[in-house]
N, C-alpha and C positions, 0 to 999 in steps of 0.2 A: 467847225467840223473836224473830227479827228480822222484825217485822211489816211494816215499810216495804219491805224488800227482797222479802219474799214477795208483797206487793201489786203491786210493780213487775213481778215475774216473771209474775204472773197476767195483768197488763195486756198485757205483751209477747206472751204466748201467745195471748191473745184477739184483739188487734188486728192483730198481724203474723204470727201462726201460727208463732212461734219457740218451740221447746220449752224448758221449764225446764232440762232436762238440759244442753242446749247452752250456756245462759247460766251455769249453775253450773260447768260445765267452764271457761268463759271466766274466771269469777271466780277459780277455782283457779290458772289460768295467769297471771292478772294479779297475784295475790299472790306467786307465785313470781318473776315478773319484777320486782316491786317489791323483793323480798328481794335479788335479784341486784344491782339498782341501789343498794340501801341498804348491803348488806354486802359487795358485790364478788363473791359467789358464792351459788349456791342449791343446790349439789350435796347439801348436808346438811339441806335444808329439806323438810318434809312438810306439805302443806296438805290439810285435809279440810273439806268443807262438808256439813252435814246437809240433805238435800233436802226434808225435811218442815218444818224450822223455819228453814232458811237461816242458822243459826248456823255459824260457821266457827272453825277454830283453825289456828295456824301453830306448828310445832314445829321447833326446831333441834337437831340431834344434835351435841354437842360432846365432844371428847376431853379428859380431865382431864390436865393437865400440871403439873409442879412450879411453874412460874412463866411468865408471859407476857413478862417482861422489862420494861425501862423504856419502850421505844417499840415496842410490838407492831404488826405490819402489820394492815391492814384484814382481810385473809384470816385471819390468826391469831386475831383477835378474833371472827371469824365462826365459826371451826371449832374453837377451843380454849377451855378455861376453866382458870383456875388452881386448884390443889388447895384453896387457902384459900377461894376463892369457891364451889367445888363443895361443900365440906363444910358451908357455910352452908345448903345445900339438903338435903344428906344426909351426916351425919357418917361414915357407913361407906364412903364413896367413897375410892378410891385412885388413884394415877397410872396411866394407861392405861385406866381405866374410861371409859365413855361416859355422858354425862348428857343428858337431854332438857330443853331450855330453851324455855319458851313465848315467842313473839314478839308484842309488842303493836303492831299495825299502825298505831295512832294516832301512834306515835312515828316513823313513816316521815317522811322529809323531803318537801318540796314536789315535788321532781323525781321521787322514787320513787312518790309518790301519783299524779302525772301520768302516769307510765308505766303504772301499773295501770289508770287510767281509760281510756287510749288502747287498751290491750289489749282491754278489755271492749267499747268502742265499735266497734273493728275487727271483733270477733267478731259483734256484733249486725248490722253491715252485711253481713258475709259470709253470715250465716244468712238475712238478709232477701233477699239476692240469690239464695241457693239456693232459698228457698221460692218466689220469683217464677219462677225458671227452671223448677222442677218443675211449678208450676201451668200455665205456658204450654207446656211441653214436652208435657204431656198433651193439649194442644189443637192440637198440630201436625197439619196436614192437616184442620183443622176450621174452622168459622166462628166469629168473635167480633165483637162490636159495639164501635165506638169513635167518638170525636169528633175532627174535624180541629182540631188545636191550633196548628200553625205550618207554614210552608213553608220548606224548606231547599234553596234553589235550585229545581230541578225535582222534588225529592223532597218528600213530604208526611209530617209526623209525625201519627200517629193515636194518641190517648190511649186506652188500653184499661182504664183504671181505676187500676192499680198501676204501670203503665209505659207508655212511648211505643213504638209500633211504627213501622217505616219502610215507607212505600208508595213504592217506587222508581218512577221515570218509566216504566220498561219494564213495570211491573205495573199502570199506570193505564190506564183505558179511554180510547182516543183520542177527543177531543171532549167528554169528561165534565168539566164544570167543578165543581171543589170549592172551597168557601168555608169560612172559619173558622167553627167552631161546627156544621158539618154533621155529623149523626149518620148513620153508614153501617155496613154489614156488610163484613167483609173475610175473606179466606181466609188462614189462617196457613201460610205456605210453609215457614219454617225458624226454629228457635229455637237460637241459639248462646250458649254460656256464655263471656263475656269477663271480664277482670279488672275492668273498670269496670261490670259488670252485664250481664244478658242482653240480647242483640240479637235483636229479633224482626222478621223480614221477612214482609210480607203482600202479598196480591195481590187485584185485582178482575178480572183477565183470565183466570185459570186456569180450564180447563174444569170441574175438580172443584168450583169455587165454585158453579156452577150446580147440580151434583149435590147439594151440601150444602143449597142453598136448597130444592130439591125435597124433600129428606129432612125438612127442618123444617116444610114445608107439607103433606106427604102422609103421613098415618099408615101407609098401606099399604106405603110404601117403608121407613119406619122399622121396621115389623114384619116385613119380608122377604117380604111377600105379593107386592108388585110390585118388580121389579128393573130398575135402569137398566143396560143391557148395554153401551151405547156413547154417547159424547158427542163432537160436533164443534162447535167454536165459533170465531167471529170476533168477538171482544169488541167490544161497542158496536153491532154490526150485527145478527148473527143466530146462533142456536144451534140445532142439531138434536140431539135425544136419541132413542135407540131403547129401548123398554121392553118387558118381557114380564111375564106373570103366572104365579105358581106355583100358582094355584088357578083352575080352569076357569070358575068363576062370577064372576070379577072381571075387568072390562075395564081393562087397564093404562092405556090412553090416557085413558079416561074418569076413572079415579081421579086421574090427574095434572092433568087439566083442571079437575075439580071442578064442582059445580053452578053453572051460569051462568058458568063460567070463573073462579070465585073463587080457586082454588088457583094456576093458572098466571098469573093476573093479579097475584097477590101477588109472585110471582117476577119477573115483567116489571117491576113497579113498583120493586123493589129494584135491578133491572138498568137502571132509568131508561129504559124503553121499548124495550129490545133485543127483537127478535122471537125467539120460541121455537117451533120445530116439534117436535111430539111424534109419533113414528111407532111402529108395532108392530115388534118384533124378530122375525126369522124365521130358523131354522137353515138354511133353503134360501137360498143366497146370491142367487139370481135374484129371489125374492120380497122379500128384504131390500133389494136395490138398488132394486126398484120402489117400495117404501115410502119409501126414503130420498130419492128424487127428488120426493116430494110437495112442493108441491101439483100438480106436473105429472102428467099421465096418461101411462101407458106402454103401448105395444102389445106389445113383446116384449123379453126379456132373455136373453142367452146368457152364462153366467158360467163361466170356467175356474178351478177351485179350485186348480190347481197353479201357474199363473202369476199368479193373483190379478188377472186382467183380465176385463172384461165389455164386451160390445157391447149397446147399448140402442137400441131404435127407438121413436120417439115420433111422434104425429100431427104433420103439418106445422105446424098452428096452435099446437102446444104446445112447439115446439123452443126458442124464446126463453125460455119459462117454465122448461123443464127445465134449460137451461144457467144461467139466472139472470143478474142484473145483474153484469157484469164476471166472469161465470163462477162466481159465488158458490154457487149452488144445486148445481151439479155438483161443485164443489170440496168443499163440506161433505159431500155424499153420498159422495164418494170417501173422505174421512177417516172418516166414520161406519162405512162397511162394510169399509174396508181394501182396496178394489178400485180398480184403475185403470179408469175408466169412459169409454168412447167412445160418444158420443151421436150418432145420425143421425136425420134426419127420415124419414118414410115414403117420400117421393119419392126421396130420396137412396138409401135402402135398395133400392127397386125398380130404380133405375137401375143400381145395383151388383150386382143379382141376389142380394142378401142373403137375401130371403125364401125362395128356392129351397133355401138351405142350412139353413133353420130347420125344414123339414118333419121331424116326428118327434123333434125335439130335446126331451129331458125337462126341460131347464132353462128352456124358454120359458115366461115367467111370465104371459102374457096373449095372447088371440087377437085378431088385428087386427079381426075383425068387431065386437068390443065397442065400437070407437071410430070405425069408418068407415061404419057403417050410416046411410043417408040419413035415417032416422027420428030420429036423434039430433042433427041439425044445430043445432036450437035450443039444446040443452043445451051443445053445443060452443061456440057463440058466447058463451053466458053464462059458461062456464068461462074463455074467453079474456079476457073483461072482468075477471073476478075476478083472473086471473093477472096482468094488467097492473097492477092496483091493488097487488098484493102486491109486485111487482118495483119499483114506484115507491117 
């Protein structure tokens, strides 16, 4: 039994997840390559390796000829044997018979041995690349953790353990400062198999990055009880997600927020302070748009499902909050719902006579009296203050 080889194969399988069968196949191929280098041909060579003991044998099939002559060629010596030499092995052999001759690999020259070694090393490298590719291909569209190891111009190399991934400039959060040694989570965008090894592209800006972070923090999402229906994100600034529950007794927003906000805060920390708005999903587009414009209060929504357009009326004091800084709140709400949203203040709507056209409209999501009653003025002022804080 070849104990040393057997132990080496066990170690490769354990540390690099390379199967014994693949290395044994490489050993067979390496011995054939060595024979070809040593004898000039390997067409008549058969190599067998015992997978249990790692013992191997090399057999040459040679044709019995009357004589090889005074100066036989390298190929003749490899494929033919003289009758006299053949009868030393078996007296009953005759010209034209085939004799099996064992080959002693220790007699290979230095170059042939080097060829065999290179074949095995090349196979090990190929199998290692294949294992790494398969490992990370299974993680495509998922989150992995890594460490910032070096900067390549404006791109960043993230070490994932067995291989470095590339965080391109376009996939980095604007304003996020990364330093050597920083440990962070990234979203695996794509895994490509290249001759030099797998190339892994990762992102910290992709909307699904936020989705995966919530899946890791919220058991209800992992279990399918709570579902993230839509995400709209402006990386580094703000994200809106719409969630629904598949069980009536589970509050989807509450599940995502967690006790004292522990779950959403864990996500925000990983996003390095990016604001996250969590709203309830609704199959009624008017109610969905109203929720999506949160934290702004809405008086009415008229949504056209065919054109995917919606008119929204908000209290005068909520107009800037509904639109958001540089239009961000309205922009994210439009992406979240898939509707083109036109926001008007209550005063503008009255001037244009919009309220007259809203009478009896089934898609109107809220009654104006809810937000214009004089008894609610104090609350309105408080909401405006809070809104300004949010937009700042």
